[in-house]
N, C-alpha and C positions, 0 to 999 in steps of 0.2 A: 538461429543464433540471435541472442539478444545483445544488441549493440547500444552504444551511448545514444545514437540517433533514435532508436526504438524507445529507449527510456525517456528521452526528452519528449517524444511524441505522446507517450502515455500521460506524462504530467500535463501536457498542453491539452490533449483531447479530453481528459477527465479531470479538468480543473475544479469542478464543483461536484458536490455529492448529489445523488439523484433525489428527486422530490419525494420518493417513497422507497422504503426498503424492498418492496415488491419488485422494483426495477433491477435489483441486483440478481445476477445469475447464480444463486445459491446452489441449485441442483448440480450445476457444472462443478462447483467447488467440492461438493460432497462425492459426486460420482468419480471424479478424476483424481482428487488428492485426499479425499476423506480417509481412506483405508491406511495410507502410509503416514499420514500426519495427525491422525486422531482428532479430526476437526469436529467441533460441536458448537452449538449455540446455547448460551446461558441466557434465558429470557425471563426477566421480571415483568416487563411490559415492552411495548414497541420501542420506546425511546431509550430504555436502559438495557436493551439487548446487547450481549457481547459475544463476539466470535472468539472461541478458545482454540488455539492451535497447540495440540499436545506434543508435537515434535520440537517445539521451542521451549527452552528452559523456563520454569515458572518464575524465575527472578527477572526475566527479560521483559522490557516494556512491550514487546511484540507478542507475548504469550496470550494476553487478553486484549482484544480490540473492540472498542465501542462500535457497534454496527453503524451508527450515524456518522462515523468518521470514514467509512469505506465508500469510495467513489465508484469503483467498478471492480469486476472480476473478469480478467481477460485470459483466454487460453492461448498457449503457444505449443509448439511441437513437443517439447520436453518439460515445459513448466506451466504453471498457472500463476498469474500475477494478481495480487491484491493491491489495488491502487488506492492510495490515500493522498492527502494534500502534500505532505512533505516526505513521504517514504513509499517504497514499493517493497512488498514481500513476495518473493518467488518461491513457490512450493514445487518440488520436483514430482512429476507424475509417476516415476518408476521406483523411487525409494524415498527415504525420509530426509533428503537434503533440503536445506533452506538457505536462501540468499536474501539479504536485505540491502536495499539501496536507499541512502539518505540524500535527499535533495540538498545541494549546496546552498548555503546562505549567500544571497547576492546583496551587494551594497545598495542602499536606498539612494534616491536622487539626492537627498541632502548630504549623504556620505560622499558621493562622487563630487558634489559641488564644493564641499569643504576641502577635499583633497586637491581639487584643481586650484582653489584659491590659495591654499597653503604652498603650492608649488611655485606660484608666481611671486611670492614674497621673498 
């Protein structure tokens, strides 16, 4: 089961993209979720390569993902997670279900400071 704690751990553990696309476990993604999600890579060159997820609507911003935005591919019991800086895409291993998690925007230090100063007035 994927809990909020697991999601927070994924964002923390994979906060940065790998140094090379070769570090991503692409075979896992194709072997486990490729058939149900019509996963492919559209490759002009290494920097412009995009992961295309066919089970996601073409109008969605998550249909085509620049490969250099992907931080990790992590397997779970029923899902495979594609980890990026501010979002997670979960692809189901048994069917074409997709779940997306968007990282909440947190207030900056300056926002918190302004709010605390405005409360004292």
